[in-house]
C-alpha positions as CSV (number, residue, x, y, z in Angstrom):
1,M,39.7,131.4,105.4
2,I,41.7,132.0,102.8
3,D,45.7,132.8,103.2
4,T,46.4,136.7,102.3
5,A,50.0,135.3,101.8
6,A,48.9,132.6,99.6
7,V,46.8,135.0,97.1
8,E,49.7,137.0,97.0
9,R,51.8,134.0,95.9
10,A,49.2,133.4,93.1
11,L,49.0,136.8,91.8
12,D,53.2,137.1,91.8
13,E,52.5,134.1,88.9
14,I,50.0,136.4,87.2
15,R,51.5,139.8,87.2
16,P,54.4,138.9,84.3
17,H,51.4,137.8,82.2
18,L,49.5,141.1,82.4
19,H,50.1,144.3,80.5
20,G,49.3,146.2,83.7
21,A,49.0,145.4,87.4
22,I,47.3,143.6,89.7
23,E,46.8,144.1,93.6
24,L,45.2,142.6,96.5
25,V,42.4,145.0,98.1
26,S,40.9,142.7,100.3
27,I,39.5,139.0,101.3
28,D,35.8,138.9,101.8
29,G,34.8,135.7,102.9
30,S,35.5,133.6,99.9
31,T,35.7,136.7,97.6
32,V,39.2,138.1,96.4
33,R,38.9,141.8,95.9
34,V,41.5,143.0,93.6
35,R,42.9,146.5,91.7
36,M,43.9,146.3,88.0
37,S,45.8,149.3,86.8
38,G,47.8,150.5,84.1
39,E,46.9,149.0,80.8
40,C,44.5,146.9,82.8
41,A,42.5,149.3,84.3
42,D,40.2,150.8,80.9
43,C,41.0,147.4,78.9
44,S,37.9,146.1,77.2
45,L,39.0,142.6,78.2
46,Q,39.4,143.3,82.1
47,Q,36.3,141.0,82.9
48,V,37.4,138.4,80.3
49,T,41.4,138.6,82.0
50,L,39.4,138.3,85.1
51,R,37.6,135.6,85.1
52,T,39.7,133.4,82.4
53,G,43.5,134.2,84.0
54,V,43.2,135.4,87.4
55,E,40.1,133.6,88.9
56,R,41.0,130.7,87.2
57,V,44.8,130.7,89.0
58,L,43.6,131.4,92.3
59,R,40.7,128.9,92.2
60,A,43.5,126.0,91.0
61,R,45.7,127.2,94.2
62,L,43.5,128.0,96.7
63,P,39.7,125.8,96.2
64,E,38.1,128.1,99.0
65,V,38.0,130.9,96.5
66,R,34.9,131.0,95.2
67,A,35.0,134.5,93.4
68,V,37.2,137.1,92.2
69,V,35.8,141.0,92.2
70,S,37.6,143.7,90.3
71,V,37.3,147.1,92.5
């Protein structure tokens, strides 16, 4: 089971590097669901940020995370 507090700590590391905002919506098994808002919500690079930034950091901190999905 993925620890919600650990995910929030990892997201806290990521937030200063975003031009928008990101919030944890839910954890479903090994999938973390997030909502990106502000400038990130409509950015054409949102999926790149999600995969190469957010998912990379979460998986490095929490190996049990298999996917990060924006909802």
